[in-house]
C-alpha positions in Angstrom: 35.0 -1.3 -3.7 34.0 -1.0 0.1 31.5 2.3 -0.2 30.0 0.2 -2.9 29.7 -3.0 -0.9 28.2 -0.7 1.6 25.7 0.9 -0.4 24.2 -2.3 -1.3 24.3 -3.5 2.6 22.4 -0.1 2.7 19.1 -1.4 0.4 19.3 -4.6 1.5 18.9 -2.9 5.4 16.0 -0.7 3.7 14.4 -4.0 2.3 14.4 -5.6 5.5 12.5 -3.4 7.0 9.5 -4.9 5.1 8.5 -8.4 4.3 9.4 -11.0 4.8 11.7 -9.4 7.1 9.5 -6.6 8.7 12.0 -5.3 11.2 11.3 -1.9 11.8 14.6 -0.8 13.3 16.2 -2.0 9.9 15.3 1.7 8.0 17.4 3.6 11.0 20.2 1.6 10.0 19.9 1.4 6.1 19.1 5.2 5.6 22.2 6.1 8.1 24.4 3.7 6.4 23.3 5.8 3.3 23.6 9.4 4.1 27.0 8.3 5.6 28.2 7.3 2.2 26.6 10.0 0.7 28.1 12.9 3.1 30.9 14.8 1.1 30.9 12.7 -1.9 30.7 14.6 -5.2 28.0 14.0 -8.0 29.3 11.1 -9.7 30.3 9.1 -6.7 27.2 10.0 -4.8 24.7 8.7 -7.9 26.9 5.2 -8.3 26.4 4.7 -4.7 22.4 5.7 -4.5 22.0 3.7 -7.5 23.6 0.5 -5.9 21.9 1.3 -2.6 18.4 1.4 -5.2 19.1 -1.6 -6.5 19.9 -3.3 -3.6 16.7 -2.4 -1.7 14.4 -3.0 -5.0 15.3 -6.0 -6.4 14.6 -8.0 -3.9 11.6 -6.2 -2.7 9.6 -6.0 -6.2 10.6 -9.6 -6.7 7.2 -11.1 -6.4 6.5 -9.1 -10.0 8.1 -11.7 -11.6 6.3 -15.0 -10.4 4.3 -15.5 -13.4 5.7 -12.8 -16.3 9.6 -13.5 -16.2 12.3 -11.9 -14.9 12.6 -9.0 -17.7 9.3 -7.0 -16.2 10.9 -7.5 -12.5 14.1 -6.3 -13.9 12.8 -3.3 -15.6 10.6 -2.5 -12.9 13.4 -2.7 -10.4 16.0 -0.9 -12.2 13.2 2.0 -13.2 12.2 2.4 -9.6 16.5 2.2 -8.8 17.2 5.1 -11.0 13.9 7.4 -9.7 15.7 6.5 -6.0 19.1 7.5 -7.1 17.7 11.0 -8.1 18.5 11.8 -4.2 22.5 11.9 -5.1 21.4 15.3 -7.3 21.9 17.6 -4.4 25.4 17.3 -2.3 24.5 16.3 1.2 27.6 17.0 3.7 27.7 15.9 6.7 25.9 18.3 9.2 22.5 18.8 10.8 21.7 20.7 7.4 22.8 18.2 5.7 21.1 15.4 7.2 17.4 17.6 6.7 18.5 17.2 3.0 18.7 13.8 2.9 15.9 13.1 4.3 13.7 15.5 2.6 15.5 14.9 -0.7 14.6 11.1 0.1 10.9 11.7 0.9 10.2 13.9 -2.3 11.4 11.3 -4.2 9.0 8.9 -2.4 6.3 11.1 -3.6 7.4 11.4 -7.1 7.8 7.5 -7.3 3.9 7.9 -5.8 2.7 9.8 -9.0 5.1 8.8 -11.5 5.3 7.3 -14.2 2.2 6.1 -15.9 0.2 7.3 -12.3 2.8 6.0 -10.3 3.9 2.7 -7.9 4.5 3.9 -4.9 5.5 0.7 -3.4 8.1 0.4 -0.9 7.8 3.7 1.2 9.4 3.8 4.5 6.6 5.6 6.0 4.5 2.0 5.2 7.3 0.1 8.0 6.6 1.9 11.3 3.9 1.0 12.3 5.2 -0.7 15.3 7.6 2.3 16.4 6.0 5.7 15.0 2.2 4.7 15.5 0.9 7.7 17.4 2.4 9.8 15.0 0.4 8.5 11.6 -3.0 10.2 12.0 -1.5 13.6 12.5 1.2 14.0 10.1 0.4 10.7 7.8 3.1 8.4 5.4 4.8 11.4 4.1 5.7 12.5 7.6 6.6 9.6 9.4 9.2 8.8 6.4 10.5 12.1 7.1 10.8 11.9 10.9 12.8 8.3 10.2 15.2 9.5 7.6 15.7 12.7 9.6 16.8 10.7 12.9 18.7 8.1 11.0 20.8 10.8 9.7 21.2 13.2 12.5 22.1 10.5 14.4 25.6 10.4 12.5 26.1 13.8 12.2 25.8 13.7 15.8 25.9 10.4 17.5 25.0 12.0 21.2 21.2 12.7 19.5 20.5 9.0 19.3 19.1 9.1 22.5 15.9 10.5 20.7 15.6 7.0 19.5 14.9 5.9 23.0 11.2 7.0 23.2 10.5 5.1 19.7 11.6 2.0 21.5 9.4 3.0 24.3 6.1 3.9 22.1 7.0 0.9 19.9 5.4 -1.4 23.2 2.4 1.1 23.3 -0.6 1.7 21.4 -1.2 5.9 21.5 -5.3 6.2 20.8 -6.3 9.5 19.7 -9.4 8.3 18.2 -13.3 9.3 18.6 -15.3 5.9 18.4 -19.0 6.9 17.3 -20.3 4.1 19.6 -21.6 1.5 16.5 -20.6 -1.6 15.7 -20.8 -4.2 12.5 -20.5 -7.9 13.0 -18.5 -8.9 9.6 -18.0 -11.8 7.6 -14.6 -11.8 5.5 -14.5 -14.7 3.5 -11.9 -16.1 1.5 -12.9 -18.8 -0.9 -9.6 -19.3 -2.5 -8.9 -20.1 -6.6 -8.8 -23.4 -8.0 -5.0 -22.5 -9.1 -2.8 -19.3 -8.2 -1.2 -17.4 -11.1 -2.6 -15.1 -13.7 -5.3 -17.9 -15.3 -6.5 -17.8 -11.4 -10.4 -17.5 -12.8 -9.5 -19.4 -16.4 -12.5 -22.1 -15.3 -16.0 -20.0 -15.3 -17.2 -19.8 -11.9 -14.9 -21.6 -10.6 -13.8 -18.7 -8.2 -17.4 -17.9 -7.8 -18.3 -21.3 -6.5 -15.4 -21.0 -4.1 -16.7 -18.4 -2.2 -20.6 -19.2 -2.4 -19.2 -22.7 -0.7 -16.8 -20.7 2.1 -19.9 -18.0 2.7 -21.6 -19.7 5.8 -25.2 -20.0 5.7 -26.0 -19.8 9.3 -24.1 -16.5 11.4 -25.2 -13.2 13.4 -23.4 -11.1 11.1 -24.6 -7.8 9.9 -22.7 -8.2 6.5 -20.4 -10.5 4.8 -17.5 -9.5 2.4 -16.0 -11.5 -0.6 -12.9 -10.0 -1.8 -11.8 -8.3 -5.6 -12.5 -10.7 -8.6 -14.5 -13.1 -5.9 -17.2 -13.1 -9.4 -15.1 -14.1 -12.2 -17.9 -13.9 -14.6 -19.8 -10.8 -15.1 -22.9 -11.4 -12.3 -25.7 -8.9 -13.6 -25.0 -9.8 -17.7 -23.8 -14.2 -16.3 -27.3 -15.9 -16.1 -25.7 -18.5 -13.8 -24.0 -16.2 -12.0 -26.3 -13.9 -11.2 -28.9 -17.0 -10.1 -26.0 -18.0 -7.5 -25.9 -15.2 -5.9 -29.7 -14.3 -5.5 -30.1 -18.3 -4.3 -27.3 -17.9 -1.5 -28.4 -14.0 -0.5 -32.1 -15.6 -0.4 -30.6 -18.6 2.1 -27.9 -16.3 4.0 -30.4 -13.2 4.5 -28.2 -10.8 4.9 -25.8 -8.4 3.1 -23.5 -9.1 0.8 -20.6 -7.1 -0.4 -18.9 -8.6 -3.8 -15.8 -8.0 -5.8 -16.3 -8.2 -9.4 -15.2 -7.8 -13.0 -18.1 -6.6 -14.7 -18.3 -6.2 -18.3 -18.5 -3.5 -21.2 -18.8 -3.0 -24.8 -15.8 -0.3 -24.0 -13.7 -2.2 -21.6 -14.1 -4.4 -18.3 -15.0 -2.7 -14.5 -13.7 -3.7 -11.3 -15.8 -3.3 -9.1 -17.8 -3.6 -5.8 -21.2 -4.2 -5.5 -23.1 -4.0 -2.6 -26.9 -6.0 -2.4 -29.4 -5.9 -0.1 -30.3 -8.6 2.2 -33.4 -8.9 -0.4 -30.8 -9.5 -2.9 -31.3 -5.8 -4.6 -28.2 -4.0 -6.0 -27.8 -0.8 -3.6 -24.6 0.2 -4.3 -22.0 0.2 -6.8 -18.4 1.5 -6.3 -15.8 1.1 -9.5 -12.0 1.0 -8.9 -10.9 4.5 -9.9 -6.9 4.3 -9.3 -6.4 1.4 -12.2 -3.1 -0.7 -11.7 -0.7 0.1 -14.9 0.4 -2.9 -16.5 -1.5 -4.7 -14.6 -5.4 -3.1 -15.4 -4.1 -1.2 -19.0 -1.3 -1.5 -20.4 1.0 1.8 -21.2 3.4 1.9 -24.1 1.2 -0.8 -25.6 3.4 -1.5 -28.7 6.6 -1.5 -26.3 4.9 -3.5 -23.7 4.0 -6.6 -25.4 7.9 -7.0 -27.1 8.9 -6.8 -23.8 5.8 -9.3 -22.7 3.9 -11.2 -24.6 1.6 -11.5 -22.0 0.6 -8.2 -22.3 -1.2 -8.5 -25.3 -3.8 -10.7 -22.6 -4.6 -7.5 -20.5 -7.5 -5.8 -21.7 -7.3 -2.0 -20.6 -10.2 -1.7 -17.4 -12.3 1.6 -17.3 -11.6 3.5 -14.6 -14.3 4.8 -12.4 -14.7 8.4 -11.6 -16.6 9.2 -8.7 -16.2 7.6 -5.0 -19.4 5.8 -4.2 -20.5 5.0 -0.2 -21.8 2.0 0.6 -24.0 1.7 3.4 -25.0 -0.7 6.2 -27.2 -0.2 9.5 -26.9 3.2 9.2 -23.2 2.8 8.9 -20.7 4.3 6.0 -17.9 2.6 4.5 -15.6 2.9 1.7 -14.3 0.1 -0.8 -11.0 -0.1 -1.7 -9.4 -2.1 -3.9 -6.3 -3.6 -4.7 -3.7 -1.1 -5.6 -6.3 1.8 -4.7 -4.3 1.5 -1.2 -1.3 3.2 -2.8 -1.8 6.8 -3.3 -1.7 9.1 -0.6 -4.2 12.1 -1.8 -6.7 9.3 -3.6 -6.8 7.1 0.2 -7.6 10.3 2.0 -10.0 12.2 -0.6 -12.2 8.6 -0.2 -11.9 8.3 4.0 -14.1 11.7 3.9 -17.6 10.3 5.7 -16.1 6.9 5.8 -16.6 5.4 9.0 -14.3 2.4 8.2 -12.7 0.6 4.9 -13.1 -2.4 3.4 -9.9 -3.4 1.1 -10.8 -6.1 -1.0 -8.3 -7.4 -3.2 -6.8 -10.4 -4.9 -3.2 -11.4 -4.5 -3.9 -14.9 -6.5 -2.1 -13.1 -9.5 1.6 -13.4 -6.7 1.7 -17.2 -6.0 2.9 -17.9 -2.9 5.2 -14.6 -3.0 5.8 -12.1 -0.1 3.6 -9.9 -2.0 0.5 -9.9 0.0 2.3 -9.7 3.3 3.9 -6.2 1.6 0.3 -5.4 1.0 -1.0 -6.0 4.2 1.8 -3.8 5.7 0.6 -0.4 3.6 -3.2 -1.2 4.5 -1.8 -1.3 8.1 -0.1 2.0 7.4 -3.7 3.3 6.1 -5.4 2.3 9.0 -3.1 4.1 11.2 -2.8 7.2 9.4 -6.5 7.4 8.6 -7.7 6.3 12.2 -10.2 4.0 11.0 -10.5 0.1 11.4 -10.2 -2.0 8.2 -11.4 -5.5 7.2 -9.5 -6.8 4.6 -10.6 -9.2 2.7 -8.4 -10.8 -0.5 -8.9 -14.4 -2.4 -6.1 -16.1 -1.3 -5.0 -13.9 1.6 -4.3 -12.0 4.0 -7.7 -11.8 5.1 -7.5 -9.7 8.5 -9.1 -6.9 10.5 -7.1 -3.9 11.3 -8.2 -1.9 14.1 -7.5 2.1 14.1 -3.8 2.3 15.4 -2.8 -0.4 12.9 -2.5 -3.6 14.3 -3.8 -6.4 12.9 -6.0 -8.1 15.5 -6.7 -11.8 13.6 -5.9 -13.0 10.4 -6.5 -16.1 7.9 -4.2 -18.4 7.0 -3.2 -18.3 3.3 -4.5 -20.0 0.4 -7.2 -21.9 2.3 -11.3 -21.2 2.1 -11.7 -19.7 5.5 -15.1 -17.4 6.7 -13.0 -14.8 9.3 -15.3 -13.0 11.9 -14.7 -10.0 13.3 -15.8 -6.9 14.9 -15.8 -3.6 13.1 -15.4 -0.2 15.4 -17.3 2.8 13.6 -15.4 6.0 13.8 -16.4 9.8 12.8 -14.1 11.3 10.7 -10.9 12.7 11.2 -8.1 13.5 9.0 -5.0 13.8 9.2 -3.9 17.0 9.7 -1.2 17.6 7.3 -2.1 16.0 4.5 -1.5 15.8 0.5 0.8 15.4 -2.3 0.9 18.8 -3.1 1.8 20.7 0.6 4.1 17.8 1.5 5.7 18.7 -1.9 6.0 22.6 -1.1 7.0 22.1 2.2 9.8 19.8 1.7 10.6 21.7 -1.4 11.2 24.5 0.6 13.0 23.3 3.7 15.1 21.0 1.6 16.1 24.7 -0.9 16.7 26.1 3.1 19.0 23.6 3.5 20.9 23.5 0.6 21.7 27.3 0.9 22.7 26.6 5.0 25.1 24.0 3.9 26.8 26.5 1.0 26.8 29.4 3.9 27.8 27.5 6.5 30.9 26.4 4.4 31.6 30.1 3.6 31.9 30.7 6.8 34.0 28.1 7.7 36.6 29.0 4.9 36.8 32.4 6.0 
């Protein structure tokens, strides 16, 4: 029972590194405790302990998914993620340096698996999202995957050799500094991010036609020195192309402000809706359209629909969106930027491919469907990690918050208060294309798999030598 309680404690410690607590040192404590518990245990016991730790981690982490759809979908999601997490128990783990690397590589490989599967993956709750305030300098070099591996390796190595705790000292020291490895292009852009809010939180945030659109029109400053005005995902709650009132309202606004305007909108097609980012010039002409490619399972399309509708009748209300099939850069003042829409910040390969030639990012999201939960704060944490990884600044704009300006090191420079109409001013600095030196989930899967195999073999070899 003591070990079971400690396994639950390890999962809760891992959760504490994410919002609402955001205590990055908790990762090292939680991972070290989990390694200590799994080391030198038999398979069945390892599986039980890992499952308990996973449940204690994912159940509170993902509780926001139950806000408006009930407990059953949340519990199924948390259990599914916990079962995948428990795969860490498959490999024997010894309390040795080899065992520490087996643990860290297994954990990181499972994070990559969760990012990709099932149903396109759900990469929420990765350790690499939590260390922007500690391992920030490593993000542009090895990315989110590498940061996960480093943090987990250090945690386990301290258990094996307590004297290795000195390795944590430079991490603590570096956490007080920003290390800038970037090359600015010398160009800047003044942006106003409009958080127009919604009439009501929840799944029916856009139930009253044009209400959300009108909120954003009203919250947009009519006089400003901005080079670009940006609105969040779903800011136009009706199709601004086919709906006459919406189209006219946007045209009138652009005529008044005389500024380029980026709009998050749901467009309607006979085959299904599109989640679009529409860029209008200062003359009101539609200049470019990006359609979200990486759709959220169970949110924008329903896998296993017949089963899903039994679990939650609300699934019947979801009409499957049609994904886009290519990246489209928007351009203002000769600066190219890429819009990322909500769920798209989760997949490493997807966001890294979108970073090519993008001088900064706009993250458009709608957090109204998760009420006043800490989902929005967790998403902001993920976006901070992406900014540090890609060495780019982010203008984050949400219907209800968090709307924020994130610099190229992942630091939040300014943020708007949640749930209030706000026009947040920011000056974005553009950066030349700078990719991480180690990128791609396939590459990382190969490297970590080889390392895992070598260390599993090393464990066995060292054990056989010991018993001679």
